[in-house]
N, C-alpha and C positions, 0 to 999 in steps of 0.2 A: 635139417628140418626146421621149419619156422614154428616158433612157439607164440601163441596168442592168448593173452590173459584178458578175460572179459568180465565186466560187471555192469549191472543196471541197478539204479537206486532211485527211490522216490522220497520226497519230503512230505509225508502224508500218504494215505492209501485210499483213493487216488490223491495225487499232488504233483507239483513240479518234479520232473524226472530227468535223469541224465544217463548216458552210457559212457563207460570208460573202456578203452581198448589199449592194451600195452603189448607191443609186438617186439619179440627178440628175433633178429635175423642175422646170423653169422657175426655176432659181436656188435651189430648196429641195433639201435633202439628206436622205435616209433611210438608216439603217444597221440591218442585221439580222445578228445573230450567233447561229447556231442549232446547238446540240449535236446530233449525229446518232447517238450510240452507236458501237459498234464495226463498222467496215466497211473495205473496200479503198478506196484513194485514188480510183480511177476511179468507183466507185459514189458516193462523196462528191461528186464533180464533177457527176454526173447529179442527185443529190438537191438540190444547191444550185440547179441550174437549175429543177427542179420546184418547189421552195419559192419561187423568184423569180417564176415564172409564176403560182403561186397568189396571191402577194401582189399582183401587178399586176392580176389578174382581180378580186380582192376590192376593190381600190381603184378599179376602173372605168377603168383605163388602157386605151386602145384602140390607140395607136401606140407600139410599144416596140422599141428596139434593144438587144439583149443583147450584152455583151462578155465574152469568156472567154479565159483563157490555156490552156485545155485543147483541144489540137488534136483529141483523140479525140472530145470532145463536139461541137465545131464541125463536124467532118467528118460525124459521124453525123447531125446535124440537117440539114446541107446535102443529104446524099444520101438521107436518111430510111432509113438502113440501118446496121446494125452487124455487124461480122465476128464478134465474140464474142457468142454467143447469150444468155449470161447477162445482158447489158445490154439485150436486146431489149424486155423489159417496161418498163424505165425510159424508153427512147426512145419507145416507144408512148404511155406516159402523158404524156410531155412534149409530143409532137406533138398529142395529143388536147387538152391544155390550151392549146396555142398557137393552136388554131382559135377560141378565144374572143376573140382579139384581131383588130382590123380589119387592122392591118399589123404584121408581125413580122419582125425581122431578127436574124441572129446573125453576129457578127464575131469572128474571132480577133484577140487583141491580145497583145503580148509581156508577160511577167510584170511588167516595169518599169512598164507602164501599168495594172496591175491590183492595185497595192499596197494600196489601201483595202479591197478585198474579201478579199485575202489576210490582212491583219491581223485582220479580223473573223472569218474562218474559224479562224485560230490561237487567237484568244480563246475561241471556242466549244470548241475541243479542250481548252483548259485547264479550262474550266467542266465539260466532259464528264468529265474525269478526277476531279473532286472532287465534283460535285453530281448529275450525270446530265443528261439532256436538259431543256432549257428554252429559251425564246426571249426575247430582249430587243429592244426597239426603241430 
């Protein structure tokens, strides 16, 4: 099973934001640090999840376990519902993408277990402040 650790972060709320995606695949590691532009922290968390889903689909991964330290995103995915309607389109997009996977899991983890994704998200914020959106592998 593929393990995907995701994190979204913002420097300000709203502010320059980034997504960090750390993938463990049979002993191999993939790292993605994606500048997202200016947005709120919760939106950055959803965007990180959406980018991670797109990467997994593009790579042909079929059984994926996502790990996030965002209780908001984790609960929304579990219940397929958001209280704050402004996040509804992001959740809908994520759920639609998740249907491309054969098996899909989402698990909340404490921040201490999500440090690699957090570092990647923060690196994206720094790039975002200086260069604008770009993606690195």
